[in-house]
C-alpha positions as CSV (number, residue, x, y, z in Angstrom):
1,M,-5.7,-15.8,14.6
2,T,-5.8,-12.1,14.0
3,R,-4.6,-10.9,10.7
4,R,-1.8,-8.1,10.8
5,A,-1.3,-5.3,8.3
6,L,1.1,-2.6,8.0
7,V,0.9,1.0,6.5
8,I,4.3,2.8,5.5
9,V,4.1,6.3,4.3
10,A,6.9,7.4,2.1
11,S,7.1,11.1,2.5
12,T,10.4,13.1,3.2
13,R,8.6,16.2,4.2
14,A,6.1,14.4,6.6
15,A,9.0,12.5,8.1
16,A,10.8,15.6,8.6
17,G,7.7,17.1,10.5
18,E,7.1,20.0,7.7
19,Y,3.6,18.7,7.5
20,E,1.1,15.9,9.1
21,D,0.5,12.9,6.8
22,R,-3.0,12.5,6.4
23,S,-3.1,9.6,3.9
24,G,-1.6,6.8,6.3
25,P,-4.4,7.4,8.8
26,I,-6.9,6.7,6.2
27,L,-5.3,3.5,5.1
28,V,-5.1,2.3,8.7
29,N,-8.6,3.1,9.5
30,F,-9.8,1.2,6.5
31,L,-7.7,-1.9,7.5
32,R,-8.9,-1.6,11.1
33,E,-12.5,-1.6,9.7
34,Q,-11.8,-4.8,7.6
35,G,-10.6,-6.5,10.9
36,F,-6.9,-6.3,10.5
37,D,-4.6,-5.6,13.4
38,T,-3.0,-2.4,12.2
39,P,-0.6,-0.2,14.2
40,Q,-0.2,3.4,13.4
41,P,1.4,4.3,10.0
42,L,5.0,4.5,9.8
43,V,6.2,7.7,8.2
44,V,9.7,7.5,6.5
45,A,11.6,9.6,4.4
46,D,11.8,8.8,0.6
47,A,15.4,7.5,0.9
48,D,14.4,5.2,3.8
49,I,11.6,3.3,2.2
50,D,13.8,0.3,1.0
51,A,14.7,-0.4,4.6
52,A,11.1,0.1,6.0
53,L,9.7,-2.4,3.5
54,A,12.8,-4.9,4.2
55,T,11.6,-4.7,7.8
56,A,7.9,-5.0,7.0
57,F,8.1,-7.9,4.8
58,A,10.5,-9.8,7.4
59,D,7.5,-9.3,9.9
60,A,5.3,-11.3,7.2
61,P,2.1,-9.3,8.0
62,S,-1.0,-10.3,5.7
63,V,-1.1,-6.7,4.2
64,I,1.3,-4.0,3.6
65,L,-0.1,-0.8,2.1
66,T,2.2,2.0,1.2
67,S,1.3,5.6,0.6
68,G,3.6,7.9,-1.4
69,G,6.7,7.5,-3.5
70,T,4.7,6.4,-6.5
71,G,5.3,9.5,-8.8
72,I,8.0,10.6,-11.2
73,T,10.0,13.1,-9.0
74,P,13.8,11.9,-8.4
75,D,13.1,10.8,-4.9
76,D,9.9,8.7,-5.6
77,R,11.4,5.3,-5.1
78,T,8.6,3.1,-3.5
79,V,7.8,1.2,-6.5
80,E,11.5,0.3,-7.1
81,A,11.6,-0.6,-3.3
82,L,8.6,-2.7,-3.4
83,T,9.1,-4.8,-6.8
84,P,11.9,-6.9,-5.7
85,H,9.9,-8.2,-2.7
86,L,7.1,-9.3,-5.0
87,E,7.0,-12.8,-6.2
88,R,3.8,-12.3,-8.4
89,E,2.4,-8.8,-9.3
90,L,-1.5,-8.3,-9.4
91,P,-1.6,-5.7,-12.5
92,G,-5.5,-5.9,-12.4
93,L,-5.6,-4.2,-9.0
94,A,-3.5,-1.2,-10.4
95,H,-5.9,-1.0,-13.6
96,A,-9.0,-1.0,-11.2
97,F,-7.1,1.7,-9.2
98,Y,-6.6,4.0,-12.4
99,A,-10.1,3.2,-13.6
100,H,-11.5,4.5,-10.4
101,S,-9.3,7.5,-10.3
102,A,-9.9,8.4,-14.0
103,A,-11.5,11.6,-13.2
104,I,-8.1,13.0,-11.7
105,P,-5.8,13.7,-14.6
106,T,-2.6,13.4,-12.4
107,A,-3.6,9.9,-11.3
108,A,-2.1,8.4,-14.7
109,L,1.2,9.8,-13.6
110,S,1.2,7.4,-10.6
111,R,3.0,4.1,-10.6
112,T,0.7,2.0,-8.7
113,I,1.6,-1.4,-8.2
114,A,0.3,-4.5,-6.2
115,G,1.5,-8.0,-5.8
116,V,1.9,-11.0,-3.3
117,T,4.8,-12.8,-1.7
118,G,4.3,-15.7,0.5
119,S,1.2,-14.9,2.4
120,T,1.7,-11.2,2.3
121,F,-0.3,-8.9,-0.1
122,A,1.4,-5.3,-0.8
123,M,0.0,-2.5,-2.8
124,A,2.0,0.9,-3.2
125,L,-0.4,4.0,-3.5
126,P,0.1,7.4,-4.2
127,G,0.3,9.8,-1.4
128,S,-2.6,12.0,-1.5
129,T,-5.9,11.6,0.5
130,G,-7.9,11.0,-2.5
131,A,-5.7,8.3,-3.7
132,A,-5.9,6.5,-0.2
133,K,-9.7,6.6,-0.4
134,D,-9.6,5.3,-4.0
135,G,-7.3,2.5,-2.9
136,C,-9.7,1.6,-0.2
137,T,-12.7,1.5,-2.5
138,V,-10.6,-0.7,-5.0
139,L,-9.6,-3.0,-2.3
140,E,-12.6,-3.4,-0.1
141,P,-14.4,-6.0,-2.2
142,V,-11.3,-8.1,-2.8
143,L,-8.9,-7.7,0.0
144,H,-10.4,-10.8,2.2
145,H,-10.6,-13.0,-0.9
146,I,-6.8,-12.2,-1.8
147,I,-5.6,-13.0,1.8
148,N,-8.0,-16.3,1.9
149,Q,-6.3,-17.5,-1.1
150,L,-2.7,-16.7,0.1
151,E,-3.7,-18.7,3.1
152,G,-5.0,-21.6,1.1
153,I,-8.6,-21.0,1.9
154,H,-10.6,-21.8,-1.2
155,E,-14.0,-20.2,-1.3
156,H,-15.4,-21.7,-4.3
């Protein structure tokens, strides 16, 4: 069975066509390289992230990664939209992301969050290309282990 993944980009300006999102494709390419069946990223306005996440979780993919909306501006709502969907948070992944991004002072302003519900793993990442790359670096050694555990596959 092919594992599926989804990438949602929360960016009002990218959704309006003011600029092209560049972080979503980084996450999609990473997930595809990891063997996940992953469509192109869904780019939504910040105000629409709640509905996009509800639809994504209803589809029950193995992985949902979001990019954007984790900051402190008034319209950054990704964390608030994602948190109610999570049955269990995985704070260690957020800590690993912060540790990996420590050289970037503004990374400390991100509200990165990760967790699971049912057999779906989800993580909210900041919207920069650097944050997307850092997220991939942090997830690469553990992503399949997370999914295997959610599917009841015990590796040790």
